[in-house]
C-alpha positions, 0 to 999 in steps of 0.5 A: 242293848246293855242289861241294866245293873240292879242296885245290889249288883256286885262284881265280887263273885261268891263262887270265887271267894268260896273256891279261894277258901277251899284251896287255901284250906287245902294249902293250909293242911299241906303246909302243916303236913310239910312242917310235920314231915320236915320236923320228923325227919330232922329229929329222926336224923338228930337222934340217929347221928347225935350231931347236926351242924347248924352254925351258919345259914348255909348249914340250914339251907343245905339241911333238906328237912329244915327247908321242908319245914320252913317251906311248910311254915310259909305255906301254913301262915299264908294259907291260914291268912287266906282262910281267915280272910275268906271267912271274915268276908263270906258270912255263908262260910261262917254259917256253914262251919257254925262258928263264931270267933277264932280261938277256943274262946269262941264268941268271947273272942269278940271282946277283943274287938274295939267295937264289940268289947264291953267298954265300947260306947257303941251300941254293939258293945258286949255283942257279936256280929250278926254273922254269928247268929244261928238265925239272923233272919228270924223276923217277919219282914225277912230282912237280916236282923243285924242286932241279933248278936247284941249283948250276947257276951253277957250271957253264959255259954248255955244261954248264948248258944241259943242265939249264936254259934259259940265255938271258935272257927279254928276248933271247929275246923280242927275237929272236922279235919280229925273226922275226915283225916283220910279224905284230907290226906288224899286231897293233899296229893292234888295240891300241886295241881290245884296250885297250878290251876290257881296260877292259871286262873290268876293269869286269866283274870289278869288278862281279862282285867287288862282287856277291860281297862283297855276297853274303858280307855278307848 
């Protein structure tokens, strides 16, 4: 007998999304480290010799320090996109980091959104998503109050901070990284193994999906 699925059942695993964010964050830090190492090596060599030939694509490809920096740039951008995607999808992560928006403007970043800017005809104008609220369930019924962030952009930071998180996620993550620099450096050494693990998970999931599709077709 098959167990009946509830109306709120979802195949999207919160654990998987959280793992994706953590791994992408580690890769993001590792990408930044590669950029720093590559640029440092390039500048150090340039200062030592006074001449670095970069006339053709082959010159760039044969310059190990630049290749490291470019590789780091790719890892940095892709991993950052993964972090942002995970944060936007999983409101628990937003609450964990106590942030709203991305840049140093914090909650005011939402003024650039077509639904939340103050010129929008929507009821959400001058507001922020409920995921930015300090306590989105502070109502007697226990349901999520999706209107808790309405009109917050009209308030100064001191007043808005009583209702929503006002700091940007990038700034919060940067501050956290500075406080845990040595721990992060140690974790970065395990990035290669983590990447192999992710590849293994992806291949396993691919096989499971194919098996499920084959089951549906029979």
